[in-house]
C-alpha positions in Angstrom: 0.0 0.0 0.0 2.8 2.4 0.8 4.5 1.6 -2.5 1.2 2.4 -4.3 0.9 5.7 -2.5 4.5 6.8 -2.9 5.6 5.3 -6.2 2.3 5.0 -7.9 0.4 8.1 -6.8 3.3 10.4 -5.9 2.2 10.9 -2.3 4.3 13.1 -0.1 3.4 11.5 3.3 1.5 8.7 4.8 -0.3 9.0 8.1 -1.4 6.3 10.6 -2.8 6.0 14.1 -2.4 3.3 16.8 -3.5 3.2 20.4 -0.5 3.9 22.7 -1.0 0.5 24.4 -0.8 -1.4 21.1 3.0 -2.1 21.2 2.9 -4.5 18.2 1.3 -2.0 15.9 3.6 0.8 17.0 6.6 -1.5 16.4 5.5 -2.3 12.9 5.1 1.3 12.2 8.5 2.2 13.5 10.1 -0.6 11.4 8.4 0.9 8.3 9.9 4.3 9.1 6.9 6.1 10.7 7.7 8.7 13.3 5.5 10.1 16.1 3.3 13.0 15.1 1.4 13.8 18.3 -1.4 12.2 20.3 -5.1 12.4 20.4 -7.4 11.6 23.3 -10.9 10.2 22.8 -13.6 8.1 24.5 -13.9 4.5 23.4 -16.8 2.7 25.1 -16.9 5.4 27.7 -13.2 5.1 28.6 -10.2 7.3 27.7 -8.2 6.0 24.8 -5.0 7.7 23.6 -4.0 7.5 20.0 -0.4 7.9 18.8 -0.5 9.7 15.5 2.3 8.6 13.1 3.7 10.1 9.9 5.9 8.6 7.2 7.7 10.9 4.7 8.7 9.8 1.2 12.4 10.0 2.2 11.8 7.7 5.3 9.8 5.3 3.2 12.6 5.1 0.6 15.2 4.5 3.3 13.2 1.6 4.8 12.2 -0.2 1.6 13.4 -3.8 1.7 11.1 -5.7 -0.7 11.1 -5.1 -4.5 7.5 -4.2 -5.6 6.1 -3.4 -9.0 2.8 -1.8 -10.0 1.0 -2.9 -13.2 -2.2 -1.5 -14.7 -2.4 1.6 -12.6 -2.8 4.2 -15.4 -6.4 3.3 -16.2 -7.3 3.6 -12.5 -5.6 6.9 -11.7 -8.9 8.8 -12.0 -10.4 6.6 -9.3 -7.7 7.9 -6.9 -8.3 11.5 -8.0 -4.9 11.5 -9.7 -3.6 11.9 -13.2 -0.3 11.6 -15.0 
């Protein structure tokens, strides 16, 4: 998905959110190059939940790529993403 966003759709950044107590999700995000981008507090089922916002820049994504990926057949679908080339 990140390859599609950055390489296929020329995205500048990707954003994600994980609960602060979800260590596994946060570890995966760190491994992909995401960096903390603030927190948000909200109520979930009447209890306080704290979200860790995360942001991945194109440069960080390029530095953490470890699997070769190709995209085929994207051109006819670009309008579905609101993009053009």
